[in-house]
The first five atom37 places (N, CA, C, CB, O) and aatype in JSON, in Angstrom:
{
  "aatype": [12, 5, 9, 0, 11, 13, 12, 3, 0, 0, 10, 19, 14, 19, 14, 13, 3, 16, 3, 3, 5, 14, 9, 15, 7, 7, 19, 0, 15, 19, 12, 0, 1, 7, 18, 14, 0, 5, 10, 0, 1, 12, 6, 19, 3, 8, 10, 10, 10, 0, 0, 15, 14, 6, 3, 10, 1, 3, 12, 0, 5, 1, 17, 7, 9, 14, 10, 15, 9, 19, 6, 1, 1, 15, 11, 0, 10, 0, 7, 8, 0, 0, 1, 5, 9, 16, 11, 11, 11, 7, 7],
  "atom_mask": [
    [1, 1, 1, 1, 1],
    [1, 1, 1, 1, 1],
    [1, 1, 1, 1, 1],
    [1, 1, 1, 1, 1],
    [1, 1, 1, 1, 1],
    [1, 1, 1, 1, 1],
    [1, 1, 1, 1, 1],
    [1, 1, 1, 1, 1],
    [1, 1, 1, 1, 1],
    [1, 1, 1, 1, 1],
    [1, 1, 1, 1, 1],
    [1, 1, 1, 1, 1],
    [1, 1, 1, 1, 1],
    [1, 1, 1, 1, 1],
    [1, 1, 1, 1, 1],
    [1, 1, 1, 1, 1],
    [1, 1, 1, 1, 1],
    [1, 1, 1, 1, 1],
    [1, 1, 1, 1, 1],
    [1, 1, 1, 1, 1],
    [1, 1, 1, 1, 1],
    [1, 1, 1, 1, 1],
    [1, 1, 1, 1, 1],
    [1, 1, 1, 1, 1],
    [1, 1, 1, 0, 1],
    [1, 1, 1, 0, 1],
    [1, 1, 1, 1, 1],
    [1, 1, 1, 1, 1],
    [1, 1, 1, 1, 1],
    [1, 1, 1, 1, 1],
    [1, 1, 1, 1, 1],
    [1, 1, 1, 1, 1],
    [1, 1, 1, 1, 1],
    [1, 1, 1, 0, 1],
    [1, 1, 1, 1, 1],
    [1, 1, 1, 1, 1],
    [1, 1, 1, 1, 1],
    [1, 1, 1, 1, 1],
    [1, 1, 1, 1, 1],
    [1, 1, 1, 1, 1],
    [1, 1, 1, 1, 1],
    [1, 1, 1, 1, 1],
    [1, 1, 1, 1, 1],
    [1, 1, 1, 1, 1],
    [1, 1, 1, 1, 1],
    [1, 1, 1, 1, 1],
    [1, 1, 1, 1, 1],
    [1, 1, 1, 1, 1],
    [1, 1, 1, 1, 1],
    [1, 1, 1, 1, 1],
    [1, 1, 1, 1, 1],
    [1, 1, 1, 1, 1],
    [1, 1, 1, 1, 1],
    [1, 1, 1, 1, 1],
    [1, 1, 1, 1, 1],
    [1, 1, 1, 1, 1],
    [1, 1, 1, 1, 1],
    [1, 1, 1, 1, 1],
    [1, 1, 1, 1, 1],
    [1, 1, 1, 1, 1],
    [1, 1, 1, 1, 1],
    [1, 1, 1, 1, 1],
    [1, 1, 1, 1, 1],
    [1, 1, 1, 0, 1],
    [1, 1, 1, 1, 1],
    [1, 1, 1, 1, 1],
    [1, 1, 1, 1, 1],
    [1, 1, 1, 1, 1],
    [1, 1, 1, 1, 1],
    [1, 1, 1, 1, 1],
    [1, 1, 1, 1, 1],
    [1, 1, 1, 1, 1],
    [1, 1, 1, 1, 1],
    [1, 1, 1, 1, 1],
    [1, 1, 1, 1, 1],
    [1, 1, 1, 1, 1],
    [1, 1, 1, 1, 1],
    [1, 1, 1, 1, 1],
    [1, 1, 1, 0, 1],
    [1, 1, 1, 1, 1],
    [1, 1, 1, 1, 1],
    [1, 1, 1, 1, 1],
    [1, 1, 1, 1, 1],
    [1, 1, 1, 1, 1],
    [1, 1, 1, 1, 1],
    [1, 1, 1, 1, 1],
    [1, 1, 1, 1, 1],
    [1, 1, 1, 1, 1],
    [1, 1, 1, 1, 1],
    [1, 1, 1, 0, 1],
    [1, 1, 1, 0, 1]
  ],
  "atom_positions": [
    [[11.16, 38.28, 53.24], [11.05, 38.1, 51.81], [9.81, 37.26, 51.51], [12.33, 37.43, 51.23], [9.6, 36.21, 52.12]],
    [[9.02, 37.71, 50.59], [7.8, 36.98, 50.23], [8.14, 35.94, 49.17], [6.7, 37.96, 49.7], [8.87, 36.2, 48.22]],
    [[7.61, 34.77, 49.36], [7.85, 33.69, 48.4], [6.71, 33.68, 47.39], [7.98, 32.31, 49.12], [5.55, 33.88, 47.75]],
    [[7.03, 33.44, 46.14], [6.01, 33.37, 45.11], [5.13, 32.16, 45.35], [6.64, 33.31, 43.69], [5.59, 31.13, 45.84]],
    [[3.84, 32.29, 45.01], [2.89, 31.21, 45.26], [3.34, 29.9, 44.61], [1.5, 31.6, 44.74], [3.21, 28.83, 45.19]],
    [[3.87, 30.0, 43.39], [4.26, 28.77, 42.7], [5.45, 28.07, 43.36], [4.58, 29.07, 41.26], [5.75, 26.92, 43.04]],
    [[6.13, 28.75, 44.26], [7.27, 28.15, 44.94], [6.9, 27.59, 46.31], [8.38, 29.17, 45.08], [7.71, 26.9, 46.93]],
    [[5.7, 27.88, 46.79], [5.29, 27.46, 48.12], [4.54, 26.14, 48.02], [4.42, 28.54, 48.79], [3.42, 26.09, 47.52]],
    [[5.15, 25.08, 48.5], [4.56, 23.74, 48.4], [3.25, 23.64, 49.18], [5.54, 22.7, 48.91], [2.41, 22.81, 48.84]],
    [[3.06, 24.46, 50.2], [1.84, 24.41, 50.98], [0.66, 25.0, 50.21], [2.02, 25.16, 52.29], [-0.48, 24.62, 50.47]],
    [[0.9, 25.9, 49.29], [-0.17, 26.56, 48.55], [-0.46, 25.94, 47.19], [0.17, 28.0, 48.37], [-1.53, 26.15, 46.63]],
    [[0.47, 25.19, 46.67], [0.32, 24.63, 45.33], [0.13, 23.12, 45.41], [1.53, 24.98, 44.45], [1.04, 22.42, 45.86]],
    [[-1.03, 22.61, 44.99], [-1.22, 21.16, 45.03], [-0.31, 20.48, 44.01], [-2.69, 20.79, 44.76], [-0.2, 20.92, 42.86]],
    [[0.32, 19.43, 44.43], [1.21, 18.68, 43.56], [0.68, 17.25, 43.46], [2.68, 18.7, 44.11], [0.47, 16.6, 44.48]],
    [[0.46, 16.77, 42.24], [0.01, 15.39, 42.12], [1.1, 14.45, 42.64], [-0.35, 15.06, 40.64], [2.28, 14.63, 42.36]],
    [[0.7, 13.48, 43.38], [1.67, 12.56, 43.94], [1.55, 11.21, 43.27], [1.5, 12.42, 45.45], [0.49, 10.84, 42.76]],
    [[2.62, 10.49, 43.28], [2.67, 9.17, 42.67], [2.23, 8.15, 43.71], [4.09, 8.84, 42.14], [2.87, 8.01, 44.75]],
    [[1.15, 7.46, 43.43], [0.64, 6.47, 44.38], [1.24, 5.09, 44.16], [-0.87, 6.4, 44.29], [0.87, 4.14, 44.84]],
    [[2.14, 4.99, 43.22], [2.74, 3.71, 42.9], [3.95, 3.47, 43.81], [3.16, 3.65, 41.41], [5.09, 3.52, 43.36]],
    [[3.67, 3.21, 45.06], [4.75, 3.03, 46.02], [4.73, 1.64, 46.66], [4.68, 4.09, 47.1], [5.24, 1.44, 47.76]],
    [[4.13, 0.71, 45.96], [4.05, -0.65, 46.47], [5.4, -1.35, 46.36], [2.97, -1.45, 45.72], [6.15, -1.1, 45.41]],
    [[5.72, -2.2, 47.32], [6.98, -2.94, 47.22], [6.98, -3.88, 46.01], [7.24, -3.74, 48.52], [5.93, -4.36, 45.58]],
    [[8.15, -4.12, 45.49], [8.28, -4.96, 44.3], [8.95, -6.26, 44.7], [9.1, -4.23, 43.19], [10.01, -6.27, 45.33]],
    [[8.31, -7.36, 44.34], [8.95, -8.65, 44.55], [9.25, -9.24, 43.18], [8.04, -9.62, 45.4], [8.58, -8.91, 42.2]],
    [[10.23, -10.07, 43.1], [10.57, -10.68, 41.83], [11.94, -10.31, 41.32], [0.0, 0.0, 0.0], [12.35, -10.77, 40.25]],
    [[12.63, -9.49, 42.05], [14.01, -9.19, 41.69], [14.16, -8.1, 40.66], [0.0, 0.0, 0.0], [13.25, -7.31, 40.41]],
    [[15.34, -8.07, 40.07], [15.71, -7.02, 39.13], [14.8, -7.0, 37.91], [17.16, -7.2, 38.7], [14.47, -5.93, 37.42]],
    [[14.4, -8.16, 37.42], [13.54, -8.21, 36.23], [12.23, -7.49, 36.49], [13.27, -9.66, 35.81], [11.72, -6.8, 35.61]],
    [[11.67, -7.63, 37.67], [10.42, -6.95, 38.01], [10.61, -5.44, 38.08], [9.87, -7.47, 39.33], [9.76, -4.68, 37.63]],
    [[11.71, -5.02, 38.65], [12.0, -3.59, 38.74], [12.15, -3.0, 37.35], [13.27, -3.33, 39.58], [11.61, -1.93, 37.06]],
    [[12.87, -3.69, 36.48], [13.08, -3.2, 35.13], [11.76, -3.18, 34.35], [14.11, -4.06, 34.4], [11.5, -2.24, 33.6]],
    [[10.93, -4.2, 34.52], [9.66, -4.27, 33.81], [8.75, -3.11, 34.22], [8.95, -5.6, 34.07], [7.98, -2.62, 33.4]],
    [[8.85, -2.69, 35.45], [8.03, -1.58, 35.92], [8.43, -0.28, 35.24], [8.14, -1.44, 37.44], [7.59, 0.6, 35.04]],
    [[9.67, -0.13, 34.89], [10.15, 1.1, 34.27], [9.97, 1.17, 32.77], [0.0, 0.0, 0.0], [10.05, 2.26, 32.2]],
    [[9.74, 0.05, 32.1], [9.62, 0.05, 30.65], [8.46, 0.91, 30.14], [9.44, -1.36, 30.16], [8.66, 1.68, 29.19]],
    [[7.25, 0.81, 30.72], [6.17, 1.67, 30.2], [6.5, 3.16, 30.29], [4.89, 1.38, 30.97], [6.18, 3.92, 29.37]],
    [[7.1, 3.57, 31.37], [7.47, 4.98, 31.51], [8.54, 5.36, 30.49], [7.98, 5.27, 32.94], [8.49, 6.44, 29.9]],
    [[9.49, 4.47, 30.28], [10.55, 4.72, 29.3], [9.94, 4.86, 27.9], [11.59, 3.59, 29.31], [10.33, 5.75, 27.14]],
    [[9.01, 4.0, 27.58], [8.36, 4.03, 26.27], [7.56, 5.33, 26.1], [7.44, 2.81, 26.1], [7.57, 5.92, 25.02]],
    [[6.88, 5.76, 27.14], [6.11, 7.0, 27.07], [7.03, 8.21, 26.86], [5.27, 7.19, 28.35], [6.68, 9.13, 26.12]],
    [[8.19, 8.21, 27.49], [9.13, 9.33, 27.35], [9.76, 9.4, 25.96], [10.22, 9.23, 28.4], [10.24, 10.45, 25.54]],
    [[9.76, 8.29, 25.26], [10.38, 8.26, 23.93], [9.58, 9.02, 22.89], [10.57, 6.83, 23.48], [10.1, 9.34, 21.82]],
    [[8.32, 9.31, 23.17], [7.44, 10.04, 22.24], [7.37, 9.36, 20.88], [7.93, 11.48, 22.08], [7.63, 9.98, 19.85]],
    [[7.01, 8.09, 20.89], [6.9, 7.32, 19.66], [5.48, 6.8, 19.43], [7.88, 6.15, 19.68], [5.28, 5.84, 18.69]],
    [[4.51, 7.43, 20.06], [3.13, 6.97, 19.95], [2.65, 6.95, 18.51], [2.22, 7.84, 20.78], [1.92, 6.03, 18.11]],
    [[3.04, 7.93, 17.73], [2.62, 7.97, 16.33], [3.15, 6.75, 15.56], [3.12, 9.26, 15.66], [2.48, 6.26, 14.66]],
    [[4.31, 6.28, 15.92], [4.86, 5.08, 15.27], [4.11, 3.83, 15.71], [6.37, 4.93, 15.59], [3.83, 2.94, 14.9]],
    [[3.77, 3.78, 16.99], [3.07, 2.61, 17.52], [1.66, 2.49, 16.95], [3.02, 2.69, 19.04], [1.17, 1.38, 16.75]],
    [[1.0, 3.61, 16.7], [-0.36, 3.57, 16.14], [-0.38, 3.01, 14.72], [-0.97, 4.98, 16.15], [-1.33, 2.33, 14.34]],
    [[0.66, 3.28, 13.96], [0.68, 2.88, 12.55], [1.44, 1.57, 12.32], [1.3, 3.97, 11.72], [1.54, 1.13, 11.17]],
    [[1.96, 0.96, 13.36], [2.84, -0.2, 13.19], [2.07, -1.51, 13.02], [3.77, -0.32, 14.38], [1.02, -1.72, 13.63]],
    [[2.61, -2.35, 12.17], [2.1, -3.72, 12.03], [2.72, -4.57, 13.13], [2.43, -4.3, 10.6], [3.65, -4.13, 13.8]],
    [[2.22, -5.79, 13.33], [2.83, -6.66, 14.34], [4.33, -6.9, 14.1], [2.11, -7.99, 14.37], [5.1, -6.98, 15.05]],
    [[4.74, -7.0, 12.84], [6.15, -7.18, 12.53], [6.95, -5.93, 12.91], [6.33, -7.51, 11.04], [8.06, -6.01, 13.43]],
    [[6.36, -4.76, 12.62], [7.02, -3.51, 12.98], [7.18, -3.4, 14.5], [6.23, -2.3, 12.44], [8.21, -2.94, 14.99]],
    [[6.16, -3.82, 15.24], [6.23, -3.76, 16.7], [7.36, -4.64, 17.22], [4.89, -4.19, 17.32], [8.08, -4.26, 18.14]],
    [[7.51, -5.83, 16.62], [8.62, -6.72, 17.02], [9.97, -6.06, 16.77], [8.53, -8.07, 16.26], [10.87, -6.1, 17.61]],
    [[10.1, -5.45, 15.59], [11.36, -4.77, 15.25], [11.64, -3.61, 16.21], [11.32, -4.26, 13.81], [12.77, -3.44, 16.67]],
    [[10.62, -2.83, 16.5], [10.79, -1.69, 17.41], [11.2, -2.16, 18.81], [9.49, -0.88, 17.49], [12.11, -1.6, 19.42]],
    [[10.52, -3.18, 19.3], [10.82, -3.7, 20.63], [12.27, -4.17, 20.7], [9.87, -4.85, 21.0], [12.97, -3.89, 21.68]],
    [[12.71, -4.86, 19.69], [14.08, -5.34, 19.66], [15.07, -4.18, 19.57], [14.29, -6.3, 18.48], [16.08, -4.17, 20.28]],
    [[14.79, -3.22, 18.73], [15.69, -2.08, 18.55], [15.78, -1.22, 19.81], [15.21, -1.22, 17.37], [16.85, -0.73, 20.15]],
    [[14.65, -1.05, 20.5], [14.62, -0.2, 21.69], [15.02, -0.94, 22.97], [13.25, 0.37, 21.87], [15.26, -0.31, 24.0]],
    [[15.09, -2.28, 22.91], [15.43, -3.05, 24.09], [14.31, -3.09, 25.12], [0.0, 0.0, 0.0], [14.57, -3.18, 26.32]],
    [[13.09, -3.04, 24.65], [11.91, -3.1, 25.51], [11.16, -4.37, 25.17], [11.01, -1.83, 25.35], [11.01, -4.69, 23.99]],
    [[10.67, -5.11, 26.17], [9.95, -6.35, 25.87], [8.77, -6.11, 24.91], [9.44, -7.0, 27.17], [8.08, -5.09, 25.0]],
    [[8.57, -7.05, 24.02], [7.51, -6.93, 23.02], [6.15, -6.76, 23.67], [7.51, -8.17, 22.11], [5.32, -6.0, 23.17]],
    [[5.9, -7.45, 24.76], [4.59, -7.36, 25.42], [4.28, -5.93, 25.86], [4.54, -8.29, 26.64], [3.13, -5.5, 25.79]],
    [[5.29, -5.19, 26.3], [5.1, -3.8, 26.73], [4.77, -2.92, 25.51], [6.36, -3.28, 27.46], [3.88, -2.08, 25.57]],
    [[5.5, -3.13, 24.43], [5.29, -2.35, 23.21], [3.9, -2.64, 22.63], [6.39, -2.66, 22.15], [3.19, -1.73, 22.23]],
    [[3.53, -3.92, 22.59], [2.21, -4.29, 22.08], [1.09, -3.72, 22.95], [2.08, -5.82, 22.0], [0.08, -3.24, 22.44]],
    [[1.28, -3.77, 24.26], [0.26, -3.25, 25.18], [0.05, -1.75, 24.96], [0.66, -3.53, 26.64], [-1.09, -1.28, 24.94]],
    [[1.13, -0.99, 24.8], [1.0, 0.46, 24.57], [0.33, 0.72, 23.23], [2.38, 1.15, 24.63], [-0.51, 1.61, 23.12]],
    [[0.7, -0.04, 22.21], [0.09, 0.13, 20.9], [-1.42, -0.12, 20.96], [0.75, -0.82, 19.88], [-2.19, 0.64, 20.39]],
    [[-1.82, -1.18, 21.65], [-3.26, -1.48, 21.78], [-3.98, -0.4, 22.58], [-3.45, -2.85, 22.46], [-5.1, -0.02, 22.25]],
    [[-3.34, 0.09, 23.63], [-3.95, 1.14, 24.43], [-4.14, 2.41, 23.61], [-3.1, 1.44, 25.67], [-5.18, 3.06, 23.71]],
    [[-3.16, 2.76, 22.81], [-3.26, 3.94, 21.96], [-4.37, 3.78, 20.92], [-1.92, 4.22, 21.27], [-5.13, 4.71, 20.67]],
    [[-4.45, 2.6, 20.32], [-5.51, 2.34, 19.33], [-6.89, 2.43, 19.98], [-5.31, 0.96, 18.67], [-7.82, 2.98, 19.4]],
    [[-7.01, 1.88, 21.18], [-8.28, 1.95, 21.9], [-8.66, 3.38, 22.24], [0.0, 0.0, 0.0], [-9.82, 3.78, 22.1]],
    [[-7.68, 4.16, 22.67], [-7.94, 5.57, 22.99], [-8.36, 6.34, 21.73], [-6.68, 6.22, 23.61], [-9.3, 7.14, 21.78]],
    [[-7.68, 6.08, 20.64], [-8.03, 6.76, 19.38], [-9.45, 6.38, 18.95], [-7.01, 6.39, 18.26], [-10.21, 7.23, 18.5]],
    [[-9.8, 5.11, 19.09], [-11.14, 4.66, 18.72], [-12.2, 5.33, 19.59], [-11.24, 3.13, 18.83], [-13.26, 5.72, 19.09]],
    [[-11.93, 5.46, 20.88], [-12.89, 6.14, 21.77], [-13.04, 7.6, 21.39], [-12.44, 6.02, 23.24], [-14.15, 8.14, 21.43]],
    [[-11.95, 8.25, 21.03], [-12.01, 9.66, 20.64], [-12.83, 9.84, 19.36], [-10.59, 10.23, 20.44], [-13.61, 10.78, 19.24]],
    [[-12.65, 8.93, 18.42], [-13.4, 8.99, 17.16], [-14.88, 8.76, 17.42], [-12.87, 7.96, 16.14], [-15.72, 9.48, 16.88]],
    [[-15.2, 7.77, 18.24], [-16.59, 7.47, 18.59], [-17.24, 8.65, 19.29], [-16.66, 6.22, 19.47], [-18.38, 9.01, 19.0]],
    [[-16.5, 9.23, 20.2], [-17.02, 10.38, 20.95], [-17.31, 11.54, 20.02], [-16.04, 10.8, 22.05], [-18.32, 12.22, 20.16]],
    [[-16.42, 11.77, 19.06], [-16.59, 12.89, 18.13], [-17.78, 12.65, 17.21], [-15.31, 13.09, 17.3], [-18.52, 13.59, 16.91]],
    [[-17.97, 11.41, 16.77], [-19.09, 11.08, 15.88], [-20.42, 11.2, 16.62], [-18.93, 9.67, 15.31], [-21.44, 11.58, 16.05]],
    [[-20.38, 10.85, 17.9], [-21.61, 10.86, 18.69], [-22.08, 12.24, 19.08], [0.0, 0.0, 0.0], [-23.23, 12.41, 19.49]],
    [[-21.24, 13.21, 18.98], [-21.8, 14.48, 19.35], [-20.84, 15.51, 19.69], [0.0, 0.0, 0.0], [-21.22, 16.63, 20.02]]
  ]
}
C-alpha cells in the first residue's frame, strides 16, 4: 500500500519546537510559560490593540492571566502594527 506524501513523516518537513529547556522555579514558572500560548489561542489580539491600560488590567483579571503577560502581548502587537504601517508607507 502506498502512503500519501502528506502522511509520510520522512518526506514532509515538520517545524519542531526548540523550547525544550528545563524549567526551574516550580509550578509558577511552568504556568507562566504557558500563559503567552494561552493568550495567543484566545484570539483576542484585536481587543489588546485597542485596549487602554485600565482595559488591560480588567482583561488580565477576567482571563486569569498575569497583567505583565497581557501588557507584553499588547505592546508586541502595537509594535508589529507600527512596523507594518511603516513598511507600507515606505514602499
